[in-house]
Phi, psi and omega in degrees: 000321180296321179296319178294317178301320182291323182288318180299321178293339186258020182296327175297320176297318178301313183295318177296320180291324177294319180296320179298321177296316180296317179293328182277348185299315181233041178296135180066013176261145185294317181278342178062225184292352175298333178298333178291348173256326182296316184297312181288333177289327177291316176298318176301320180294317181298309182295323177298317179295316185287313187272326183271324183268309185280310183272352175059042175283127184253118180281151179287152177289149179294144182236102021258009190293331188062019171294138180216120179179120185305318184299316180293312179305314183295309185302315181303326178268330184288322182297311177301325180294316177305318181294316176298313182295313181293320176301311180297312181297322182291313185284343178301325184252007183301320182277321181293323180288342179245032185303315182298322179293320184291333181281338194261325189216146180268136168199165179302117185295334180299338180298324179301314180294310184297324176295320178296316177296316181297323178298323178283334171300315180303310178303318181299315180295322175302313179296315180295327175295315180295324180294319180302316177297319176298318179297319176301317178301322183284353178103004180265102187284086189276349192307312180295343184261005178287329180294311175297328177296321179294325176296325179290323180294321179296316178302311181295323177303315179290328176297309179300318178301317180297315178293317181298322179296318177292315182289324183297318183283324175300320181295339176289321181275321184230098188290350179290341180303316180302317178290319181297322185293335172301319177287320180295324181291325178295318178295314180300322179298318182274352171271008185239134181285075183258311184263358184216150175282160179292345186287348180276355183290150174302154184285350183304129182298321180300313178303312182291327179296314178296322180294321179295343178283348176285112184306323183290338173297316181287323180296308180303315183294324178296314180297323180291324177300317184284314188261332178266315183272332185070052177208162179288144175295153180298139182304321180297322179293316180296315180302315179302311181298321177302311182297313180298317180295319176299313180299318180293323183289318177294315180297317181295319181292319177297318175301311183300309182294333179290322181260356184296321190303331183251021181301308184301326182288318179294329181278000000 
């Protein structure tokens, strides 16, 4: 309870650190925040050419929306993945990049990680807002499904925060973590149905069971249910995500509190 009170008392600091992260993202760039839209659109164009034209990957039609288009199918899964990837990469260096601040003054160190995640949430919401407009223009009336989508965004934000808390503090002690996560994220990307539909998976029950243990499979499926299919995600998927998010958050906090006392010395 004392920790919660301490975090609550530091909300002004949290807001200022978040604003600092937002201002520094595209500082001194000509396009500024436009890059938050250009980057996913460029990635979408590349994957669309490779997987839709060259490899002939056919996305399923939305059920019941009947929407069909590889670019729409891809973006609904790609934007949540970019949020996860950016959030993890950002939090990995959140403590190291603020070493001087950590050595000079005391404040709840978790705020540095949380501010980084919140800044990526803002970028993610901007991208999802543009995607919603594009889907509306394409004839997919996503307005009633924006509320459940926002709930999934909140859930994923806490999931990323939990992972970020654990990895950020471990990266201070073991700098190999940062390099290892580059490989892990590549494997994780292709183990998630972003550029391909789940229908291409082998029929093996064991394979599908193991595949379903990947939290990002459930997150991407939930986003596609809301924005591509125009229906609510399965209750089982939501229950799974709530449990996994809670576990990630608790594990991240425990790891952070375990290694926090000697952070200044290590930095």
